N, C-alpha and C positions, 0 to 999 in steps of 0.2 A: 269515320265521324262527320263529314261533309255534311249528309243530310241534317243529322243532329242540330248543326248551325242552323238551319231554317224551322224545324221543331222548335228550339230555344226561343227563337222570338216570336212565335207562336202562345208559347207558355208564359213569355216573358208580359205579352199585352194582355192574356187573361189575368194571371196571379200575379202578377210583379218579379222584380229581378231577384227579391230575398227568397222566393221558394226556389226558384232555379239553382240559385248557390247552396241551400241549406240539402237539395236533394241531392246533388253532385258533391257534394261534400260528405256526405254520409255514404253513397255509393262508393264513392273512391277509397274511403277510409275502409270500408269492408273488403273490397274487391283487392286492392293493394295488400292488404295484411294477410288475405289469403294466398296468393299470389307468390308474396315472397318468402314463403314456406316452400317453394317449389326451386328457388334461385340455387345454382349450384356456383361457388366462386371461380372454380379453376377444372378442367377436364379430366387433369393428371391421374387423382384417385380413381377415376372411372375407368383405367385404359385407354385414354384418348388422348389425343394432340391437338393443339389450336390449330387451324386452317387446313386439316385434311394431312397434317404432318405424320410418317410413321411412326408406330407404337414405341418406346424405349427400348433400346437393346438389352437383353440379359445376360447375366453376367453367367459361366459356367457353373457357379451355385444356386443357380437360378432366380437370385436377387435380382432385381432391376437396377440398373444406373442409373443415377437424376442426372438430367440434363438441365442445366441452368438455362434459362431464357436468356436471348441476347439481346444488348439494351445495357440503356445509361441506370447509374444508380438515382433516386430523385436528388440528391443534393447534385449532381453532376447536372442534371435534366436544368435545374435551376440558375446554373451557370452559363446555360448557351444562350445566345444573340435569338435563337428560332422560339424558344420557348417565349420569351416577351413578345417576340412580334407576331407568333400565332396567339397568345393571350390577347394582343391589341387587336387583330383581327377578327378573331369571333366575337370581341367585346361590342367593337365597332358593327359589325352586321347582324348581332344578335340585337345592339339597340336599334336599330332600323327594323328588323324585322317584328319586333314586339312592339315596337310604337306604332309601325302601321296596323298589325292584327289587331293589337288593343283600340283602335280608333277609326278598323275600316267601314263599321258599321254607319257609323255616324258622321264621317266623313263623306261617303257617298251620299248621307241624306243631306249634311247640312250645306256642303259645297258643290256638290253634284244635282243635288234635286231628287234623288231616288228616292222611291219609298223603303221602309224597315223590311219591308219581305224581299223586295228587288235586292236591296243591299246584301241582305242575307243570303240569296241567290249567289251575289258575286264572290262573298267570301267562300260558300260552298266550292265554287269552281276553281277558286284558287287551291283549296286545300285538296280537291282531287289531282289537279295537274301535278302539284306536288308529289304524288307518287312516281311522277316520269322523272323529278330530281333526285328523289330518293334512291333509285335502280339507277338511274343513268349517272349520278354522282360518282356512286360507288364504282361502277364501270368504268368510267372514266379514272379515275384514280389508282385504276390496277393497271391502267394502260397507256397513261399520258402524265409529265412532269405536273406534280401535285401543284406547283406555282401557277402555273399556266389554268389551272382548274378552278385555283383560289381567284385569280383575278379576273375568268371569266364569270363567275359566280357575283362578285362584287359590282362588277360593271352591268352584268343583265338588272341586277338589283337596283341600280342607278336608273338604268334606261327605262325600267318599268315606270316609278315615280316620272322621271322626266316625260314620259307619254301622257302623263296623266294632267302634266303641267300646261303642257304645249298642245295639246289636241281638245278639243270641243267635245267632252264625255257628255252624252245626256241619257243614254239607254243600256242595258246591260251587256248587249250585243258589241257595242262601243267599249267596254270595258274589257273585251275580250284579251287585244294585246298587253293590257296590262296584268291581265291573271296570269297568261299563260308565261310570259317573264318573271313576274315576282313568283308564281306559284312553283316553276323550277327552279330558281336560287334560292329560294327556302327551301324546297326539299332536299336542295344538295349540302345544304348545313347540316342536316339530319344526321347523317353517317361518316360526316368531315371531321369530329372530335376525334373517335376511334380511329379511323383509317389513317388520317395524317398525324397523328400522336403516334401510332407504331412505326410510321415510315422515322417520324424526325427523331426518335428515342428508342426505339425496338420495344419490348413487353416485359421486360425486366421488371419496371416499374409501373406498369401501363395504368394500372389501378390509381394510385398515387396522382399521376401526369393528370389524368382525366379529371379527376376531382377538383385538382385545383383549375384547370380549363375550364370546368364546368361553372365554379367559384365565377371566374372573371365573368360569364356569358350572363350568369344570372344577375349579379350587381348592373350590369348594363341592361340586362332585358327589363329589370324595375325603373332604372333611369328612367330610359328613352319613352316609355308611355306617360310617364309624368311630367316630362319636359314638354312634351308634343302638346299635351293636356294645358300646361301652365301658357303655351305660346297660344293657342285658340282662345284662352281666357283674356289674354291681353288684346288679341289682334280681330277677333270675333269670326276668324276663320282658321284654315289648317294650311296655308298657302306658303305659307313663311316657314312652317316646321316642316314641309314638304323639301323645299327648297334646302334647310340644313340635313336633311337624311339624304340628299342628293348628294350635298357635299360630304358627308360621310362616306357614304358609298365611292366616291369616287377616289376618297384618300387612300379605301382600302385596294386599290389595285395595286401602287407602287409600292405599296408596304409588303405584299406576297409576294411580289416580284425580287425585294430584298432579301429573300429568305434564301438558306442554302440551297442547291441542287442535291437531287436525290442520291447522286453519286459520291459525294461529300456527306451525305448524312449516313450512309452505307458504310462508308469508311471510317467515319469515327465510332460507330457502334463494333466493327469490327476490331478496331485497335484496343477499344474496351476489352472485348472478350478476349484479347490476345495476351494483355497484362494481367488478367485474371489467371 
């Protein structure tokens, strides 16, 4: 999708932003409706298991024995400290992420002095580099304490913005440290909800859990760009807003470290299964 950012800036200059939004709205309406017809909710009805687990065992009579997914019920999830800490973490990081993405091009134009085309190039680089975070984030969550991954992602996001505040950035090449750190941290957020949600609470109610986590992220994602825009209107630049986003990123580091260890979470899920 990153080359589309550059194309969007050219279409917008030629025809206006309304044409761009109407065109993409129609495209998404048609394509997502068609794709939704292919989506399946669970793999079990098709003789498959999540994550490559072996197929269900069969009774001598030939009927398959249903295996309940391990994990907490949705009500039990809502009573845990980790759910609210993780919701706060996602809300904070998505507020930072959406604020920067929504204002990235005007920021690089207004505060940095790049042209619209070059600002679009920076945004494209961020999206390209985010691919590293998407793959690397999932890889690290499989092999490292998830709390460390969350803390590093938040810290990297904060340092990327701190770089813009402390270093004189006037060219596309000078934005590369920002693009690298922000792109990787942004990319890591993509697989984080599902992966960390299943680590914390198992897969029994994962659909409802992800829905609730997504709700907090979306709300913060709406508020972030609005507040950043209001601050720009008040001050005439984005500097104060960027400092605020740095503070939010910094607060997410101790928040992530306050969550329970993977061993504690696994023990909780195991106890829930024993009780049943």
